[in-house]
C-alpha positions in Angstrom: -3.0 25.6 -32.0 -3.9 29.2 -31.0 -6.6 30.8 -33.3 -6.9 34.5 -34.4 -8.9 35.4 -31.3 -6.3 33.8 -29.0 -3.4 35.6 -30.7 -5.2 38.9 -30.4 -5.8 38.3 -26.7 -2.1 37.3 -26.1 -1.0 40.4 -28.0 -3.2 42.6 -25.7 -1.8 40.9 -22.6 1.7 41.5 -23.7 1.1 45.2 -24.1 -0.6 45.4 -20.7 1.6 43.2 -18.4 4.6 42.5 -20.5 6.0 39.4 -22.3 7.7 37.9 -19.3 4.5 37.9 -17.2 2.5 36.4 -20.0 5.0 33.6 -20.6 5.1 32.8 -16.8 1.3 32.7 -16.7 1.1 30.3 -19.6 3.8 28.0 -18.3 2.3 27.8 -14.8 -1.2 27.2 -16.0 0.0 24.5 -18.4 2.0 22.8 -15.6 -1.0 22.9 -13.2 -3.4 21.6 -15.8 -1.0 18.8 -16.7 -0.6 17.8 -13.0 -4.4 17.7 -12.6 -4.8 15.5 -15.6 -2.1 13.2 -14.3 -3.7 12.9 -10.9 -7.1 12.3 -12.4 -5.6 9.6 -14.6 -3.8 7.9 -11.7 -6.9 7.9 -9.5 -8.9 6.3 -12.3 -6.6 3.3 -12.3 -6.3 2.9 -8.5 -3.3 5.0 -7.8 -3.0 7.8 -5.1 -6.4 7.0 -3.6 -4.8 7.2 -0.2 -7.2 9.4 1.9 -9.1 6.5 3.5 -9.9 2.8 3.2 -13.1 3.5 1.1 -11.2 5.4 -1.5 -8.3 3.0 -1.5 -10.7 0.2 -2.3 -9.7 -1.9 0.8 -13.2 -1.8 2.2 -14.7 -2.8 -1.1 -12.3 -5.7 -1.2 -13.1 -6.9 2.3 -16.9 -6.2 2.2 -17.7 -7.4 -1.3 -14.9 -9.2 -3.2 -13.4 -11.5 -0.5 -16.8 -12.9 0.7 -17.5 -13.9 -2.9 -14.1 -15.6 -3.3 -13.6 -17.2 0.1 -16.2 -19.9 0.7 -14.4 -21.6 3.7 -16.5 -21.4 6.9 -13.5 -20.6 9.1 -10.8 -19.0 6.8 -7.3 -18.1 7.9 -6.5 -14.5 7.4 -3.2 -12.6 7.9 -2.9 -8.9 8.6 0.8 -8.1 8.2 1.5 -4.5 9.4 -1.7 -4.3 11.3 -1.1 -1.0 12.9 -4.1 -0.2 15.2 -6.2 -3.1 13.7 -8.5 -1.2 11.2 -8.2 -4.0 8.6 -8.3 -6.8 11.2 -11.5 -5.3 12.5 -13.0 -5.0 9.0 -12.0 -8.6 8.3 -13.7 -9.8 11.5 -16.9 -8.1 10.4 -17.0 -9.9 7.1 -15.7 -13.2 8.4 -16.9 -13.6 12.0 -15.6 -17.2 12.3 -12.2 -16.5 10.8 -8.9 -17.1 12.4 -7.2 -13.8 12.1 -3.5 -13.3 12.8 -2.4 -9.7 13.1 1.3 -8.7 13.1 2.6 -5.4 14.4 6.2 -4.7 15.4 5.6 -1.2 16.8 5.2 -1.7 20.6 3.2 1.5 21.0 0.7 0.6 18.3 0.7 -3.1 19.4 -0.9 -2.1 22.7 -4.0 -0.7 20.9 -4.1 -3.7 18.5 -3.9 -6.3 21.3 -7.0 -4.8 22.9 -9.2 -6.0 20.0 -11.1 -9.2 20.9 -11.0 -12.3 18.7 -7.7 -11.6 16.9 -4.3 -13.4 17.5 -2.0 -10.5 17.9 1.8 -11.0 17.3 4.3 -8.4 18.3 6.7 -8.9 15.4 7.3 -8.1 11.8 7.6 -10.6 9.0 10.5 -10.8 6.5 12.6 -13.1 4.3 14.5 -14.5 7.3 14.2 -14.4 11.1 16.2 -11.8 12.9 16.0 -8.3 14.2 15.0 -5.0 12.5 14.7 -1.3 13.1 11.4 0.5 12.8 11.3 4.3 12.3 8.3 6.4 13.1 7.4 10.0 14.1 8.3 10.8 17.7 5.2 13.0 17.9 2.9 10.3 16.5 4.3 6.9 17.4 1.1 5.2 16.2 1.4 6.6 12.6 0.7 4.2 9.8 3.9 5.6 8.1 6.2 3.6 10.3 8.9 2.0 8.1 12.2 0.2 8.2 13.5 2.7 5.6 14.3 6.0 7.4 14.5 8.0 4.2 11.0 7.2 3.1 9.7 10.0 5.3 11.2 12.5 2.8 8.6 11.4 0.3 5.7 12.2 2.6 6.1 16.0 2.0 3.9 15.5 -1.1 1.1 14.4 1.2 1.3 17.5 3.3 3.2 15.8 6.1 6.2 17.4 7.9 9.0 15.1 6.9 11.4 17.2 9.0 9.8 16.0 12.2 12.0 14.2 14.7 11.9 10.4 14.3 12.2 7.7 16.9 13.4 4.1 16.3 12.3 0.8 17.7 14.1 -2.6 17.5 11.8 -5.4 16.7 11.7 -9.2 16.1 11.4 -10.5 12.5 9.8 -13.9 11.8 8.7 -15.5 8.5 5.4 -16.6 7.2 6.7 -20.2 6.9 7.9 -20.3 10.6 4.6 -18.8 11.9 2.5 -21.3 9.9 4.7 -24.3 11.0 4.6 -23.4 14.7 0.9 -22.5 14.8 -0.3 -25.4 12.7 -1.5 -23.5 9.7 -1.7 -25.4 6.4 -3.2 -22.7 4.2 -3.9 -19.0 4.2 -7.1 -17.8 2.6 -6.1 -14.1 2.5 -3.0 -12.2 3.5 -2.8 -8.4 3.6 0.7 -6.8 3.6 1.3 -3.2 4.4 4.9 -2.7 5.5 6.0 0.5 3.7 8.4 -1.0 1.1 9.2 -4.4 2.8 6.3 -6.3 1.1 8.5 -8.4 -1.2 10.7 -9.6 1.7 7.5 -10.8 3.5 6.6 -12.8 0.5 10.1 -14.2 0.2 9.7 -15.6 3.7 6.7 -17.7 2.5 8.5 -19.9 0.0 6.9 -23.1 1.5 3.5 -21.5 2.0 3.2 -19.5 -1.2 1.4 -22.2 -3.1 -1.1 -22.4 -0.2 -2.0 -18.7 -0.1 -5.2 -18.1 -2.1 -5.3 -14.3 -2.1 -2.8 -11.5 -1.3 -3.2 -7.8 -1.0 0.0 -5.7 -0.9 0.8 -2.0 -1.0 3.2 -0.6 -3.6 4.5 3.0 -3.0 7.4 5.3 -2.5 8.9 2.9 0.0 9.7 0.5 -2.9 12.2 3.1 -4.2 14.2 2.7 -1.0 13.9 -1.0 -0.9 14.9 -1.2 -4.5 11.8 -3.3 -5.3 10.1 -3.2 -8.7 6.7 -4.3 -9.7 8.4 -6.8 -11.9 9.8 -8.5 -8.8 6.3 -9.1 -7.6 5.2 -10.4 -11.0 8.2 -12.8 -11.0 7.5 -14.1 -7.5 3.7 -14.2 -8.0 3.8 -15.8 -11.4 1.0 -18.2 -10.4 -1.3 -15.2 -9.5 -3.4 -12.7 -11.5 -2.8 -9.1 -10.4 -5.3 -6.4 -10.0 -5.3 -2.8 -8.7 -7.9 -1.9 -6.1 -10.2 1.0 -6.9 -13.0 2.3 -4.6 -15.7 0.1 -6.2 -14.0 -2.4 -8.4 -10.9 -4.4 -9.3 -8.8 -3.2 -12.2 -6.9 -6.1 -14.1 -3.2 -5.2 -14.6 -2.6 -7.8 -17.2 0.9 -9.1 -18.1 3.9 -7.2 -16.8 4.8 -4.0 -18.6 7.3 -1.3 -17.7 4.4 1.2 -17.3 3.5 -0.6 -14.1 6.6 0.9 -12.4 4.7 3.8 -10.8 6.1 4.4 -7.3 3.0 6.0 -5.9 0.4 4.7 -3.4 -1.6 1.8 -4.7 -2.9 -1.5 -3.4 -2.4 -4.6 -5.5 -4.6 -7.7 -5.2 -3.2 -11.0 -6.2 -5.5 -14.0 -6.9 -4.0 -17.4 -7.2 -4.8 -19.0 -10.6 -6.9 -22.1 -10.5 
C-alpha cells in the first residue's frame, strides 16, 4: 500500500513527466524486481546455477558427497554425455582406482575425450533401445555441451545469451543401452552414473531395466530439453521410486521430498538420486 508520501511523489511525477511515463516506469520496475526475486529463489533451491561446475554443485557432489557414500575400493562409474571429459576427470581425481566408462556420441568431442588416460571411452550414446540417432550441435562450436537430439532445444538458449539462430550441424551416432554395455563388459553393479544428454535422460534410464536395481547413485540433468522430449519430473519419480531425490546446490544437497507438481520447473538443475537401503 502506498502511503501519503508515496502518493505525493507519484502526483509530482505525473505533473512532470505525464501519467503514461509514470505507469510504464512502475510496471517495468515491478517486472524487473519480480524476475530478480524469482531468480534468487530458483538459485537458492539449486535451479539455474549453470555458470560452472562449482555453482551447479557437481564438484561438491564429486569431491565431498560421493566419497562419503561410495566405500568400494574400485567403484564402477558411468559418465553418460561426457563431452570433453570434465566430469570424468573430476571423478578420476576423487576415485583414482575407479573403472570409469565415458560415453560421447559427438565424433569431434570424442577425440578430445579419448585423449584422457585411465578412462574407457565409448563413442556412442545411450538410450532405451539400441539403434541410431541424430545429434545436433553448433556448426561454429562443434564441441559445445549443448549438443542435443532435439533440434528445437537451441531456441531456448537465447535466455542464456547464446545465439540460437546460428547454423547447426548434425551427426548420426550409435545408440546402445546400459543393460547391453554392462552385459558385454562384465559389469554387475554401477556405483554412480551421471547423465547429461539434454532432455534424453529418461530414455537412458529406460535402457537400464535389468541394471537399475544395481545402480547405487544417479545424477541427471533436468532442463528445457525435457519440454521437447515431453518428459516430466513425475516420470523420473515413477521410474526411480526406489530412490530418494535431491537437487544439487553449490555446497549441499537439497531434499526434494515426495513428488509434487511444483517440481515441474523446466529450467537447468541437477538431480541426485540415492538408492534407498
